[in-house]
C-alpha positions in Angstrom: 16.9 -2.5 15.9 17.9 1.1 15.3 19.2 0.5 11.8 16.6 2.3 9.7 18.7 2.2 6.5 19.1 -1.6 6.8 15.4 -2.1 7.6 14.6 -0.1 4.5 16.8 -2.2 2.3 15.3 -5.4 3.7 11.8 -4.1 3.1 12.6 -3.2 -0.5 14.2 -6.6 -1.1 11.3 -8.4 0.5 8.9 -6.4 -1.7 10.7 -7.7 -4.8 10.2 -11.3 -3.6 6.7 -11.2 -2.0 5.0 -7.8 -2.6 1.7 -8.8 -1.1 3.3 -9.7 2.2 5.1 -6.4 2.4 2.2 -4.2 1.2 -0.7 -5.7 3.0 0.6 -7.1 6.4 -0.2 -4.6 9.1 3.2 -5.0 10.8 5.1 -4.5 7.5 3.1 -1.3 6.8 3.9 0.0 10.2 7.6 -0.7 9.8 7.5 1.1 6.4 6.0 4.1 8.0 8.5 4.1 10.8 11.4 3.8 8.4 10.1 6.6 6.3 9.6 8.9 9.3 13.0 8.1 10.8 14.9 10.2 8.3 15.8 10.5 4.7 14.4 7.4 3.0 15.8 6.0 -0.1 13.8 5.9 -3.3 12.7 2.3 -2.7 11.3 3.1 0.7 9.6 6.2 -0.6 8.0 4.2 -3.3 6.8 1.6 -0.8 5.5 4.4 1.5 3.4 5.7 -1.4 2.2 2.2 -2.5 0.9 1.3 1.0 -0.7 4.7 1.4 1.4 6.0 4.2 2.7 9.5 4.3 6.2 10.5 5.1 
């Protein structure tokens, strides 16, 4: 809660393990969008944002 950088790292790590879960689950897609909107996102989060079709 409130750690957007940590959430971004976890999402990128999870995408490496179970990409379908991260890319297609509605809650994961929402979290990706929130992390991307919350500030400067790392390259991994930016890539996920693009992959799931969310804009920054």
